[in-house]
C-alpha positions in Angstrom: 14.4 -136.3 88.9 17.6 -138.5 88.3 20.4 -137.5 86.6 21.4 -139.5 83.2 23.7 -142.0 83.6 27.9 -141.3 83.1 29.5 -143.5 80.6 33.1 -145.0 80.8 34.2 -146.4 77.6 37.3 -147.8 78.0 39.3 -149.4 74.7 42.7 -151.5 74.6 45.0 -151.6 71.4 45.5 -155.4 69.6 43.8 -157.4 72.4 42.9 -160.4 71.2 39.0 -161.7 72.0 39.7 -165.0 74.1 42.6 -162.7 76.1 40.2 -161.9 78.6 39.1 -164.4 81.8 37.0 -167.5 80.6 37.5 -166.6 76.9 39.8 -169.5 76.0 43.7 -168.2 76.7 45.7 -168.8 79.9 45.3 -165.0 80.7 43.8 -163.5 84.0 41.9 -160.4 83.9 39.6 -160.7 87.2 39.3 -157.1 87.2 37.6 -157.1 83.7 36.0 -159.8 84.7 34.4 -158.0 87.5 32.3 -156.1 84.8 31.3 -159.1 83.1 30.1 -160.7 86.4 27.4 -158.3 87.3 26.7 -157.2 83.0 26.6 -158.7 79.6 29.5 -160.3 77.9 29.4 -161.0 74.2 31.6 -163.7 73.1 31.3 -163.0 69.3 32.0 -159.5 69.1 34.3 -158.4 65.9 36.1 -155.7 64.6 34.7 -153.7 61.6 38.6 -153.1 60.1 41.5 -154.9 61.7 43.7 -152.1 61.7 43.7 -149.2 64.4 42.3 -146.2 62.7 39.4 -147.3 61.0 38.3 -149.8 63.9 38.7 -146.3 66.1 36.6 -144.4 63.5 33.7 -147.1 63.6 33.7 -147.0 67.4 33.4 -143.6 67.3 30.7 -143.1 64.5 29.0 -146.2 64.3 29.5 -146.5 61.0 31.4 -149.4 58.6 34.5 -148.1 56.8 33.4 -148.3 53.5 30.7 -145.4 55.5 33.1 -143.4 57.3 35.6 -143.5 54.7 38.6 -144.7 56.5 39.3 -147.1 54.7 43.1 -148.1 56.1 45.4 -146.5 58.1 46.9 -143.6 56.6 43.4 -142.1 56.0 42.4 -138.8 57.9 38.4 -139.2 59.4 36.5 -136.0 57.7 35.9 -133.9 61.0 32.3 -133.8 60.2 31.8 -137.0 60.4 33.5 -137.3 63.6 31.8 -134.4 65.5 28.4 -136.4 64.7 30.0 -139.4 66.7 30.0 -140.9 70.2 31.9 -137.2 71.4 29.7 -134.8 69.5 26.6 -136.5 69.8 26.9 -136.5 74.0 28.4 -132.8 73.7 25.1 -131.9 71.9 22.9 -133.2 74.6 24.6 -131.6 77.6 27.4 -133.9 78.7 30.9 -133.2 79.3 32.9 -135.5 77.1 36.2 -136.4 77.7 39.1 -138.7 75.5 42.0 -140.3 77.6 45.0 -142.0 75.9 45.7 -143.1 72.5 43.1 -141.6 69.9 44.8 -142.6 66.6 41.7 -140.8 64.8 43.7 -139.1 62.2 47.3 -139.9 61.2 50.6 -139.8 62.8 53.4 -140.3 60.0 52.2 -138.2 57.4 53.5 -137.1 53.8 53.0 -133.4 54.9 51.6 -131.5 57.3 47.8 -132.5 58.0 47.4 -129.6 60.1 45.7 -132.2 62.9 47.0 -132.8 66.6 48.2 -136.1 66.2 49.9 -135.5 63.1 53.8 -135.4 63.9 54.4 -132.4 61.6 51.8 -130.7 63.2 51.5 -130.9 66.4 54.1 -128.1 67.3 51.1 -125.5 66.0 49.6 -126.4 69.2 50.2 -125.0 72.2 51.6 -126.8 75.0 48.3 -126.4 77.6 46.2 -127.3 74.4 43.1 -130.0 75.5 41.0 -129.6 72.8 38.2 -130.1 71.6 39.3 -132.7 68.9 36.6 -135.2 66.8 33.2 -133.8 69.2 35.1 -134.3 72.2 35.1 -131.4 74.4 38.8 -131.9 76.1 41.8 -134.4 75.5 44.6 -135.6 77.1 46.1 -137.6 74.9 49.4 -139.9 73.8 50.8 -139.2 70.3 53.2 -141.9 70.0 52.9 -144.5 72.8 54.5 -147.6 71.4 58.1 -146.6 71.1 58.3 -147.0 67.4 60.9 -144.2 66.9 63.6 -142.5 68.6 63.2 -139.5 71.1 65.8 -137.1 70.1 65.5 -137.1 66.0 61.6 -136.8 66.0 61.2 -133.8 68.5 57.0 -134.0 68.7 54.9 -134.7 71.9 51.7 -134.2 73.2 50.1 -134.8 77.0 51.5 -138.1 77.8 55.5 -137.2 76.2 55.2 -134.1 78.0 54.5 -136.1 81.2 57.4 -137.9 80.6 59.7 -134.5 80.1 58.4 -133.1 82.7 61.8 -132.8 83.7 63.6 -132.7 80.6 64.5 -136.2 81.0 61.6 -137.3 78.6 64.2 -138.6 75.8 66.3 -140.7 78.7 63.0 -142.3 79.5 61.6 -143.0 76.1 64.9 -144.8 75.3 65.7 -146.6 78.7 62.1 -148.0 78.3 63.9 -150.6 75.5 66.9 -151.3 78.3 65.8 -154.7 79.5 66.0 -156.2 82.9 66.7 -160.4 83.4 65.0 -162.7 81.9 66.6 -160.9 78.5 64.3 -161.6 75.4 66.0 -161.9 72.2 62.8 -161.5 69.6 62.9 -157.9 68.2 59.3 -157.2 69.2 59.7 -158.0 73.0 61.3 -156.0 76.2 61.1 -156.5 79.8 61.8 -153.0 79.9 64.1 -151.3 82.6 61.9 -148.1 83.1 59.8 -148.3 86.1 56.0 -148.7 85.7 54.7 -145.2 86.7 56.7 -143.7 83.3 54.2 -146.4 81.3 51.2 -144.9 79.2 48.9 -147.9 81.1 49.8 -146.1 84.4 49.6 -142.6 83.2 46.0 -143.3 81.1 44.9 -144.9 84.7 45.8 -141.6 87.0 44.2 -139.2 84.4 41.4 -141.3 84.1 41.1 -141.1 88.2 41.6 -137.9 88.3 38.9 -137.4 85.8 36.5 -138.6 88.2 37.4 -137.0 90.8 36.2 -133.9 89.3 33.5 -131.9 90.5 30.7 -131.5 87.4 27.4 -130.7 87.3 27.1 -132.4 84.0 26.7 -136.1 83.0 30.0 -137.8 82.1 31.0 -139.4 78.6 34.4 -140.5 78.4 36.6 -142.8 76.0 39.4 -144.1 78.3 41.9 -145.5 75.6 45.0 -147.7 76.8 47.3 -148.1 74.1 48.5 -151.6 74.6 48.9 -154.6 74.4 50.0 -153.2 70.7 53.6 -154.2 69.7 56.1 -153.4 70.3 55.5 -155.8 73.2 57.2 -153.9 76.1 56.1 -154.1 80.1 57.6 -152.7 83.2 57.8 -155.1 86.3 56.0 -156.6 88.1 54.1 -156.9 84.8 57.0 -158.2 82.5 57.9 -161.7 84.9 54.1 -162.0 85.7 54.0 -164.9 83.1 56.3 -167.7 82.9 57.4 -167.8 79.3 57.6 -172.1 79.7 53.8 -172.2 81.0 52.3 -169.8 78.3 49.6 -171.6 76.3 50.7 -171.5 72.3 48.5 -171.8 69.5 48.0 -175.5 68.5 49.0 -174.3 64.6 51.8 -172.0 64.2 53.3 -173.2 60.9 52.6 -171.0 58.0 50.6 -172.8 55.7 50.1 -170.6 52.5 49.3 -173.3 50.2 45.3 -173.9 51.7 44.9 -170.0 51.5 43.6 -167.6 49.2 46.3 -165.9 47.0 46.4 -162.7 49.1 47.8 -164.6 52.3 51.3 -165.6 50.4 51.2 -162.5 48.0 51.1 -160.0 51.5 53.7 -161.8 53.0 56.4 -162.1 50.5 55.9 -158.6 48.7 58.5 -156.6 48.3 56.3 -153.5 48.6 55.3 -154.5 51.9 59.2 -155.4 52.5 60.4 -152.5 51.6 57.9 -149.5 52.3 59.3 -146.9 54.3 57.3 -147.2 57.7 57.6 -146.8 61.5 59.6 -149.8 62.9 60.9 -151.5 66.3 64.3 -152.0 65.7 63.8 -153.7 62.1 60.6 -155.4 62.5 57.6 -153.7 60.5 54.9 -153.5 63.2 52.1 -155.3 61.1 52.6 -158.5 58.9 55.5 -161.1 60.1 58.7 -161.0 57.9 60.4 -163.6 60.5 59.8 -167.5 60.7 58.7 -167.6 64.8 60.4 -170.3 67.1 58.7 -171.6 69.9 60.7 -169.8 72.4 60.5 -166.5 70.8 56.6 -166.6 70.7 56.7 -167.3 74.2 58.5 -164.5 75.1 55.8 -162.6 72.9 52.9 -163.8 74.4 54.1 -164.2 78.5 54.8 -160.2 77.7 52.0 -159.5 75.8 49.7 -161.2 78.9 51.8 -159.1 81.1 50.7 -155.6 79.2 47.3 -156.6 79.6 47.7 -157.5 83.6 49.0 -153.9 83.5 46.4 -152.9 82.3 43.5 -154.9 84.6 45.1 -153.5 87.3 44.3 -149.8 86.1 40.8 -151.2 85.3 40.9 -152.3 89.0 41.5 -149.2 90.3 38.9 -147.3 88.1 36.1 -149.7 89.4 37.3 -149.1 92.9 37.1 -145.4 92.6 33.7 -145.8 91.2 32.2 -147.8 94.0 33.8 -145.9 96.8 32.2 -142.8 95.3 29.2 -144.4 95.2 29.3 -143.7 91.6 29.2 -147.4 90.0 25.5 -147.8 89.8 24.8 -145.1 87.4 27.7 -145.3 85.3 28.0 -147.5 81.9 31.0 -149.1 81.9 31.8 -150.7 78.5 35.2 -152.7 78.1 36.5 -153.8 74.5 39.2 -153.4 71.7 40.0 -152.0 68.4 41.5 -155.1 67.1 42.9 -158.6 67.8 46.3 -159.8 67.6 47.5 -163.3 65.5 49.7 -164.4 68.4 51.4 -166.9 66.7 48.1 -168.3 64.6 49.1 -170.1 61.6 52.9 -169.0 62.1 51.8 -165.4 62.3 52.7 -162.4 64.4 50.6 -159.1 64.5 47.8 -158.0 61.8 47.6 -158.1 58.0 44.6 -159.4 55.7 44.4 -162.7 56.8 41.6 -162.4 59.5 42.1 -165.2 61.4 39.8 -165.3 64.4 42.2 -164.0 66.7 42.6 -160.6 64.8 39.0 -160.5 64.2 37.5 -160.7 67.6 37.8 -158.6 70.5 36.4 -158.7 74.0 33.3 -157.0 75.0 31.8 -156.4 78.4 29.7 -154.2 79.7 27.9 -153.1 83.1 25.6 -150.6 84.4 21.9 -148.5 83.9 20.2 -150.6 80.9 22.6 -153.6 80.7 20.6 -156.6 80.9 23.3 -159.4 82.5 24.2 -162.7 80.5 26.7 -164.0 78.2 26.0 -164.1 74.8 27.2 -165.5 71.6 25.2 -163.4 68.5 27.2 -161.9 66.4 28.1 -157.9 66.8 30.4 -155.3 66.3 32.1 -152.6 68.4 30.4 -150.3 66.0 27.2 -151.1 67.7 28.5 -149.1 70.5 27.5 -145.9 69.2 23.6 -147.1 68.9 23.8 -148.8 72.1 25.1 -145.8 74.3 22.6 -143.4 72.7 19.5 -145.6 73.4 20.5 -146.5 76.9 20.8 -142.7 77.5 17.4 -141.8 75.4 19.1 -139.4 72.7 18.4 -139.5 69.3 21.3 -140.9 67.4 21.8 -140.6 63.2 21.2 -143.6 61.5 24.0 -145.7 61.5 25.7 -149.4 60.5 25.8 -150.3 63.8 22.7 -151.6 65.9 21.7 -151.5 69.5 22.7 -154.3 71.4 19.5 -154.0 72.9 17.8 -156.4 70.7 20.7 -159.3 71.8 20.4 -158.7 75.2 16.6 -159.1 75.3 17.3 -162.6 73.6 17.2 -161.7 69.8 19.7 -163.1 67.2 21.6 -161.7 64.7 22.8 -163.3 61.1 26.3 -161.8 61.0 28.4 -159.1 61.8 30.8 -156.9 59.2 34.5 -156.7 58.6 35.2 -154.5 55.2 39.1 -153.6 54.1 40.2 -151.5 51.0 43.9 -153.5 51.2 46.1 -151.1 48.8 48.9 -152.3 46.9 51.0 -149.2 47.7 50.7 -149.7 51.6 50.5 -153.5 51.8 51.4 -155.2 48.8 47.9 -156.5 47.4 45.4 -154.6 45.9 41.9 -156.0 47.7 38.5 -155.3 48.3 38.2 -157.6 51.0 35.1 -158.1 53.4 34.3 -160.5 55.8 31.5 -161.8 57.5 31.3 -163.6 61.4 28.3 -165.9 62.2 28.3 -167.8 64.9 29.4 -170.7 63.5 31.4 -169.6 60.7 33.4 -166.8 59.1 33.9 -166.1 55.2 35.9 -163.9 53.9 36.2 -162.9 50.2 38.3 -160.6 48.0 35.5 -159.1 45.1 37.9 -158.0 42.5 39.6 -161.4 42.2 36.5 -163.5 43.3 38.8 -165.4 45.7 37.4 -166.6 49.2 37.6 -168.6 52.2 35.1 -170.0 54.5 35.7 -171.6 58.0 33.2 -173.9 60.0 34.3 -172.3 63.7 32.4 -175.0 65.8 34.3 -178.0 63.6 37.2 -176.4 62.9 38.0 -173.6 65.7 41.5 -173.2 64.6 40.5 -172.0 60.6 42.7 -174.9 59.3 39.9 -176.2 56.7 39.1 -173.6 54.3 35.7 -174.8 52.6 35.2 -171.9 49.8 35.4 -174.7 47.0 34.2 -177.6 49.0 30.7 -178.5 47.6 29.3 -179.2 50.7 30.1 -175.9 51.9 28.6 -174.1 49.0 25.4 -173.7 50.5 26.6 -171.9 53.2 29.4 -170.4 51.2 26.3 -168.6 48.9 24.2 -167.6 51.7 27.1 -165.5 54.1 28.2 -164.2 50.4 24.6 -162.8 49.7 24.9 -160.9 53.6 27.6 -158.8 51.7 26.5 -155.6 49.7 28.8 -154.7 47.0 26.9 -150.9 46.9 24.8 -150.5 50.4 23.3 -147.2 50.9 25.4 -144.7 53.2 28.7 -146.0 51.2 31.2 -142.9 50.5 34.4 -142.7 48.8 37.8 -143.3 50.3 39.4 -140.3 52.2 42.4 -139.3 50.5 46.0 -141.3 51.8 47.9 -138.4 53.8 50.4 -140.7 55.3 51.1 -144.6 56.7 49.5 -144.6 60.4 
């Protein structure tokens, strides 16, 4: 009897859908491309939410944010819902379940201790040798604060990655050295060409832990989620990745100016809100890491993009190491390998950097490639979502998963079509400065976003207008498309639950 396939779900944080090889931008990812070359590539895959926690909760559970309750960052996923997700489902089926890297399945910076391992105020209650269980996974090796948003001395909280940094008592020095610069220096407050050597970065640490995991002897099939924290800001890379791309030669968005007059009201309100600007939250320097406050000049944007591409290249190298190990160990043909990201990044589109409630395609769309047993090779353009992975993996491995909002990708791989994929966000005025019930649908050719509270919206014909310059919401000739896509949005669908309580910001 053949052994059930192993699963290796590889994710990144804040990687655009056009930032893998052959997807549009001038970034090189030869190892991610190896997965696509022998498997399936989904060119219209979107995130169910443009923020980390809700997007990751949807990957875990196969539920939309209004079904799992995490409607924004700062709202913790109910452990009972989490344990019915990928980790718990496969643990119950006899798999060895692992999580390596950035989980962000519960809030980091909270108003009060929550008791969760990822809570800065609670992690000290966990013994240094704690490795789980967590959110349905039997064993975890986690990064607690991989993005250098804060100092080390004034916030002495650590988990597995931070303990690795501090193995000789030099963790604080290494953490601060990460933002020491090497030439050519950058001037933008979000960008560093780091003087810290590569082996201390979370990207290398996640790759090393994954190789160690694959080297273990086990008598059960493996279900693993390997989560790289980059290329999330601050944009910070070590040599040689920091200088791999010449800023003078990177590709810029063709439309890099704020054009708020042609957009729905919340675009301007979000960017200009005093509440959002004054809100206390984690910063890199004095720049909030979601939603830009400053105009971007092309010189700074070139540095951002060059280092962002370098961060992706560093991840791609680790993906290559992992793929090489699967091949040399003879496990490749019995391992389902998936590569995707939680959400995208504006990267200068429309004068914007980072993320927020303007769901341009750079933020909404993410890469999705997969290969292995049961995966039909091909390139598919049907609109799909990362929340479909829960149902897909359950079907591929013959497991009986609970009903969710995701749909197995097998229909698309067999030539089927879909009307739309969904994104939803309850935008909280106390956190973002605007109050929205924001629903988005993405078809092959269109993107529609509507605030159900005010009735305002935007509609773009992506086939004719790929850079989303002309809002067709109030255009008579597009009324039938608008009405058809609005009809795909259920204001009160089965399975919706109340929002989880807000326990913090991130």
